[in-house]
N, C-alpha and C positions, 0 to 999 in steps of 0.2 A: 425636466426629466430627461429628455433626449440628449440635451447638451451634457448632462452629468454622465450619462452612459458613454457618450463620445469621448469624454475625458478619461473615463475609467478603463476602457478597452482601447488598446492601441491598434489601429487598423493597419498599420504597416506590416503586421504579421497577423492577419485576420484568423488564420487557422488556430494559432495559439490563443488568441482572444476568445474564439468560440469555445475552445476547450475550457478555458478559465471561467467563462460565463456559465458553461454547463455545470461546473462544480459549484459555483455560487447559487445557481437555480436549485440544484439538488439540496444544498444545505438549507435553503430558505423555503422551498416549496415541495421537495420530494422529487424522485426520478419520474413519477407519473406525469408531472407537469411539463416535462421536456417534449417539445415538438419542434420541428424546424421553424415553424411560424413563430412560436413563443420565444424561441432562442434568438431569432433574428430581431424581434421586437425588443428583447432584453438588451441586446448589444447595440441596437440602433442602426442596423444595416438591412438591406433588402434580402428577401429570401433567395433571390437569384445569386447574390454574392455569397451567401452561406452555402448554397448548393454547388458552388464552384469547388468547395473544399470537402464537403461530405454529401454523399449521394442520398442518404436517408438517416433516420434516427439511429438505426443499428450501427451504421458506419461511424456516426458521431460518438455514440457511447463506447464503441470498441476502441476508438482512438483515445478517448478520455481514460479508459481503463488501462490502455497501453502506456500512456503517459504516467499514470499512477504507479505502475510497476517500475518504470524507469526511476521515478523519484524514490520509491521504496527500496530498490536495489542500491541506490546511492547512499541512502541512510544506513543501510546494513553494512555497506562497504566501508564507510567512514568509521563505523564502530569497530569493524573487524581489523582495520589497519591502524588502530590507535595503539601504537607501541609504547605508550606511557603505562599501559597495563600489561600484565602477564596474560597467558592464554586463557585462563579461567576468567580473568577480569574482562577480557575482550568478548568472551562468550556472554557474560552478563550484560555488557554494554549493548550487544546486539539484541538481547531480549528486551532491554529498555527501549532501544530504537524501534523495535517491532511494535510494541504497545503504544509508544508515543505517536508513531505514524498513524496507526489504526484509529486512535482517538482524535488526533488533531486533523486528520484528513479522512474523516469517516465517509465522505461522499466518494472519494477515490476508492477507498477500501471496500465499500459496498458494491461498487461496479466491478472491482477486480475479482471479488470472490463470491458475489451473491446475485448478480443480475443475469437471468437466463437468456436475455436477448443479445448478450455479447457474442460476437463471431470470433472463433478461434483462428485468426489470421496468422500468417507466418511471423509478422512483426509482434503481434500480441504474445504468441508462444515464446518467441525469443526473449522478450522482456520478462515474461513470467519465469522462464527457466533461469535467467540470469539472477533473479532474486533468490530462487531456491538454491542455486549454486553457491551463493554467498554463505548460506548456512552449511552446505556441504564442506566448503573450504575450511571453516573454523573447526568443524568436527574432525576433518583430516588432520588439522594442526594439533588438536587435542590428542588424537591417536598417536601421532608422531612424537609427542611429548610424554607418551605413556601415562596420560592422565585418565583416559577412558578406554574401554575395551576396543580391540581391533575387530570391528564388524563392518558390514556393508554401510558406508557412510550415507548412502541414499536412504536406506531403511531407517537409520538413526535420524536423518533429517526429516523424514516423513513423520516420525514419532514426535520430535520436538516441534515441528511446524504445526501439527495437529493440536498439541497442547496450547501453544501460543495463540493459535487462531481461535480456539474455543474460549480462552481467557479473554482475549481482546473483544470478541463478539459479545460476550456476556457484559463486559465493561461498557461497550458502546450502547448496548440496549438497556442499560440501567438495571441489570440483574445482580450487580455486585455492590449495591448501595451500602450494604452493611460493612464494607471494608473501611476500617478506621485509618489505615496508613497504607497507601498504595505501594510506596517504596518497600515497606516491610513485607507486604504480600508478594511483591515481585522477587525479593530476596529469598523468600520461602519457596516460591515456585522454582526459581533457578536452582536452589539447593536440592530440591526433590528431583528435578530433571537430571542434574549432574549425578546424583546418587544412583539413579536408574541406569545411566550410561556407564557407570563404573562397575556395578554389580555383575 
């Protein structure tokens, strides 16, 4: 068991290994199972080694949530800059990227938006804001193309973000099991969001 963990986590970058292990543990056992002791055992290192990178559980979970926002921002940015699509198409791709990230990386997503023990550090806030700004950017682009109303893009982004977060959270928690076709449901949601931004 110990040897398997040693091979799984590369201790050349122990900080990243601890974050990756945190995500694995949350996926398999839930966030309540995370302690510095359990994490150290999971990775196969001493607690002293783990404490060199994270002072406590809050520090660890905050760093993991921050890393999640960085990955989330990148997924949204890749969709926003996919110039094989027009402005509306890129907006749709961002919606798909949002939901895909939330479902595939639910451990990250839960920490990013739902864990009360996260500390709002400067790095965390910067990563979070960058994700939000990706959504603002596409809305400004849609405004400049005269596709949606010229309103405060931050307010529009709050509206879109709220809908996407609600949809994703329901999906993660198994409350939308009656959906027959997720792609069709996403297209419908995108259509309704776009219509509300045009009116």
